[in-house]
VOVEX-239166 format. One record per residue: x, y, z of N, C-alpha, C in turn; residue number from 0. Coordinates in pm, whole numbers, always signed. Layout:
+--------+--------+--------+--------+--------+--------+--------+--------+--------+-----+
|    n.X |    n.Y |    n.Z |   ca.X |   ca.Y |   ca.Z |    c.X |    c.Y |    c.Z |   k |
+--------+--------+--------+--------+--------+--------+--------+--------+--------+-----+
|      X |      Y |      Z |      X |      Y |      Z |      X |      Y |      Z | NUM |
...
+--------+--------+--------+--------+--------+--------+--------+--------+--------+-----+
end
This chain:
+--------+--------+--------+--------+--------+--------+--------+--------+--------+-----+
|    n.X |    n.Y |    n.Z |   ca.X |   ca.Y |   ca.Z |    c.X |    c.Y |    c.Z |   k |
+--------+--------+--------+--------+--------+--------+--------+--------+--------+-----+
|  +9111 | +12141 | +18045 |  +9222 | +11972 | +18093 |  +9254 | +11962 | +18251 |   0 |
|  +9188 | +11903 | +18288 |  +9293 | +11882 | +18448 |  +9401 | +11836 | +18478 |   1 |
|  +9460 | +11909 | +18543 |  +9599 | +11869 | +18588 |  +9664 | +11713 | +18537 |   2 |
|  +9602 | +11614 | +18628 |  +9620 | +11536 | +18608 |  +9626 | +11408 | +18471 |   3 |
|  +9547 | +11500 | +18417 |  +9467 | +11441 | +18231 |  +9591 | +11550 | +18148 |   4 |
|  +9641 | +11617 | +18191 |  +9775 | +11679 | +18106 |  +9858 | +11637 | +18121 |   5 |
|  +9904 | +11615 | +18280 | +10037 | +11509 | +18273 | +10023 | +11383 | +18184 |   6 |
|  +9948 | +11336 | +18202 |  +9927 | +11191 | +18180 |  +9913 | +11211 | +18008 |   7 |
|  +9809 | +11305 | +17970 |  +9809 | +11281 | +17789 |  +9971 | +11355 | +17739 |   8 |
| +10009 | +11438 | +17827 | +10135 | +11508 | +17802 | +10256 | +11399 | +17756 |   9 |
| +10294 | +11294 | +17879 | +10372 | +11205 | +17908 | +10381 | +11105 | +17790 |  10 |
| +10251 | +11066 | +17765 | +10217 | +10972 | +17648 | +10275 | +10989 | +17510 |  11 |
| +10208 | +11130 | +17482 | +10265 | +11205 | +17374 | +10430 | +11229 | +17348 |  12 |
| +10511 | +11237 | +17457 | +10636 | +11242 | +17498 | +10703 | +11131 | +17426 |  13 |
| +10683 | +11013 | +17522 | +10707 | +10890 | +17452 | +10685 | +10862 | +17339 |  14 |
| +10554 | +10835 | +17282 | +10484 | +10842 | +17158 | +10584 | +10880 | +17057 |  15 |
| +10645 | +10993 | +17103 | +10661 | +11096 | +16988 | +10847 | +11067 | +16983 |  16 |
| +10915 | +11025 | +17144 | +11053 | +10980 | +17085 | +11019 | +10830 | +16995 |  17 |
| +10962 | +10755 | +17004 | +10963 | +10653 | +16939 | +10943 | +10671 | +16792 |  18 |
| +10864 | +10734 | +16758 | +10823 | +10792 | +16600 | +10938 | +10847 | +16572 |  19 |
| +11002 | +10912 | +16640 | +11097 | +11052 | +16593 | +11171 | +10993 | +16450 |  20 |
| +11225 | +10866 | +16484 | +11286 | +10824 | +16378 | +11225 | +10766 | +16227 |  21 |
| +11110 | +10799 | +16225 | +11026 | +10749 | +16172 | +11025 | +10879 | +16014 |  22 |
| +10997 | +10856 | +15907 | +11064 | +10933 | +15777 | +10930 | +11079 | +15794 |  23 |
| +10816 | +11001 | +15852 | +10694 | +11108 | +15851 | +10739 | +11180 | +16011 |  24 |
| +10699 | +11357 | +15969 | +10758 | +11425 | +16139 | +10583 | +11399 | +16207 |  25 |
| +10557 | +11320 | +16214 | +10453 | +11274 | +16341 | +10488 | +11264 | +16485 |  26 |
| +10634 | +11214 | +16495 | +10709 | +11176 | +16628 | +10731 | +11330 | +16657 |  27 |
| +10824 | +11436 | +16593 | +10805 | +11549 | +16634 | +10693 | +11647 | +16671 |  28 |
| +10583 | +11655 | +16604 | +10445 | +11687 | +16596 | +10406 | +11636 | +16804 |  29 |
| +10423 | +11529 | +16812 | +10361 | +11444 | +16920 | +10458 | +11493 | +17041 |  30 |
| +10602 | +11526 | +17032 | +10684 | +11573 | +17098 | +10633 | +11719 | +17165 |  31 |
| +10601 | +11823 | +17073 | +10561 | +11953 | +17090 | +10439 | +11937 | +17129 |  32 |
| +10353 | +11893 | +17096 | +10220 | +11894 | +17184 | +10230 | +11827 | +17350 |  33 |
| +10311 | +11701 | +17307 | +10326 | +11661 | +17469 | +10387 | +11779 | +17545 |  34 |
| +10506 | +11811 | +17504 | +10577 | +11909 | +17570 | +10535 | +12003 | +17642 |  35 |
| +10438 | +12044 | +17543 | +10364 | +12186 | +17555 | +10239 | +12160 | +17653 |  36 |
| +10211 | +12062 | +17697 | +10091 | +12030 | +17800 | +10192 | +11999 | +17897 |  37 |
| +10276 | +11934 | +17923 | +10376 | +11929 | +18052 | +10422 | +12094 | +18096 |  38 |
| +10445 | +12169 | +17994 | +10508 | +12296 | +18064 | +10403 | +12379 | +18106 |  39 |
| +10296 | +12334 | +18049 | +10161 | +12433 | +18139 | +10109 | +12349 | +18234 |  40 |
| +10132 | +12250 | +18272 | +10073 | +12174 | +18375 | +10187 | +12188 | +18521 |  41 |
| +10332 | +12177 | +18449 | +10473 | +12096 | +18546 | +10534 | +12263 | +18553 |  42 |
| +10561 | +12311 | +18615 | +10628 | +12470 | +18598 | +10802 | +12404 | +18613 |  43 |
| +10840 | +12260 | +18634 | +10938 | +12199 | +18639 | +11041 | +12191 | +18556 |  44 |
| +10917 | +12183 | +18446 | +10944 | +12131 | +18291 | +10965 | +12250 | +18221 |  45 |
| +10879 | +12387 | +18200 | +10937 | +12482 | +18172 | +11135 | +12518 | +18209 |  46 |
| +11136 | +12515 | +18318 | +11263 | +12523 | +18345 | +11351 | +12436 | +18329 |  47 |
| +11346 | +12314 | +18349 | +11441 | +12240 | +18324 | +11452 | +12280 | +18117 |  48 |
| +11336 | +12266 | +18039 | +11329 | +12313 | +17944 | +11458 | +12469 | +17865 |  49 |
| +11399 | +12559 | +17973 | +11478 | +12673 | +17961 | +11639 | +12636 | +17991 |  50 |
| +11681 | +12550 | +18094 | +11795 | +12527 | +18081 | +11878 | +12476 | +18022 |  51 |
| +11801 | +12338 | +17902 | +11871 | +12291 | +17816 | +11894 | +12374 | +17711 |  52 |
| +11775 | +12467 | +17676 | +11799 | +12568 | +17559 | +11915 | +12678 | +17606 |  53 |
| +11945 | +12726 | +17724 | +12060 | +12790 | +17748 | +12198 | +12735 | +17743 |  54 |
| +12185 | +12565 | +17729 | +12260 | +12501 | +17716 | +12300 | +12485 | +17585 |  55 |
| +12208 | +12458 | +17508 | +12221 | +12443 | +17345 | +12181 | +12560 | +17317 |  56 |
| +12306 | +12677 | +17267 | +12211 | +12795 | +17242 | +12180 | +12797 | +17084 |  57 |
| +12272 | +12679 | +16986 | +12243 | +12752 | +16833 | +12104 | +12642 | +16848 |  58 |
| +12053 | +12553 | +16894 | +11913 | +12472 | +16908 | +11822 | +12580 | +16928 |  59 |
| +11825 | +12652 | +17045 | +11779 | +12776 | +17107 | +11725 | +12873 | +16989 |  60 |
| +11865 | +12943 | +16925 | +11851 | +13046 | +16827 | +11788 | +12969 | +16708 |  61 |
| +11761 | +12872 | +16645 | +11704 | +12794 | +16540 | +11569 | +12808 | +16590 |  62 |
| +11522 | +12746 | +16688 | +11378 | +12733 | +16758 | +11303 | +12877 | +16734 |  63 |
| +11391 | +12996 | +16820 | +11348 | +13160 | +16766 | +11357 | +13207 | +16626 |  64 |
| +11443 | +13144 | +16535 | +11438 | +13198 | +16404 | +11286 | +13134 | +16342 |  65 |
| +11248 | +12978 | +16379 | +11149 | +12947 | +16293 | +11021 | +12947 | +16388 |  66 |
| +11047 | +13007 | +16514 | +10892 | +13011 | +16551 | +10758 | +13083 | +16500 |  67 |
| +10839 | +13191 | +16389 | +10704 | +13243 | +16327 | +10628 | +13174 | +16232 |  68 |
| +10691 | +13037 | +16224 | +10594 | +12970 | +16124 | +10503 | +12838 | +16197 |  69 |
| +10540 | +12846 | +16305 | +10489 | +12737 | +16402 | +10321 | +12760 | +16425 |  70 |
| +10221 | +12663 | +16457 | +10112 | +12683 | +16533 | +10143 | +12743 | +16659 |  71 |
| +10049 | +12809 | +16686 | +10021 | +12888 | +16826 | +10072 | +12807 | +16943 |  72 |
| +10043 | +12665 | +16985 | +10066 | +12621 | +17080 | +10212 | +12588 | +17054 |  73 |
| +10264 | +12573 | +16976 | +10464 | +12555 | +16961 | +10490 | +12687 | +16976 |  74 |
| +10461 | +12770 | +16887 | +10501 | +12916 | +16922 | +10494 | +12974 | +17100 |  75 |
| +10391 | +12928 | +17158 | +10370 | +12926 | +17296 | +10531 | +12875 | +17374 |  76 |
| +10550 | +12779 | +17318 | +10592 | +12655 | +17403 | +10767 | +12709 | +17386 |  77 |
| +10773 | +12753 | +17279 | +10891 | +12816 | +17221 | +10952 | +12952 | +17290 |  78 |
| +10822 | +13023 | +17326 | +10865 | +13153 | +17382 | +10851 | +13123 | +17539 |  79 |
| +10813 | +13077 | +17583 | +10776 | +13047 | +17724 | +10918 | +12974 | +17804 |  80 |
| +11000 | +12877 | +17715 | +11145 | +12834 | +17750 | +11226 | +12910 | +17673 |  81 |
| +11204 | +13005 | +17620 | +11362 | +13069 | +17584 | +11424 | +13164 | +17693 |  82 |
| +11517 | +13110 | +17738 | +11651 | +13141 | +17812 | +11637 | +13282 | +17843 |  83 |
| +11622 | +13349 | +17705 | +11723 | +13493 | +17726 | +11509 | +13588 | +17688 |  84 |
| +11464 | +13525 | +17731 | +11311 | +13614 | +17753 | +11329 | +13671 | +17903 |  85 |
| +11257 | +13786 | +17867 | +11264 | +13907 | +17992 | +11162 | +13874 | +18064 |  86 |
| +11032 | +13828 | +17984 | +10882 | +13797 | +18068 | +10888 | +13662 | +18099 |  87 |
| +10997 | +13591 | +18182 | +10978 | +13457 | +18204 | +10900 | +13386 | +18267 |  88 |
| +10822 | +13298 | +18301 | +10720 | +13303 | +18435 | +10794 | +13239 | +18505 |  89 |
+--------+--------+--------+--------+--------+--------+--------+--------+--------+-----+
end
């Protein structure tokens, strides 16, 4: 997928995910994860921002690390790429 298309689709999914997040079905969360994984792969600044947020919110970061083995591959990769304690950060 080309970079501008990744960015556009990622932004649309993140916005739609934020809108759908309060709904009782987990579709909003899924859209957020897919959108963020597209943005992280296309824009290095997004990866750095998410690392800073995870460093700031350690409890949430620890929770993500504990559940990543149950996540699909793209979500697991997102969690690993944004882990502030990772020694192999890009």
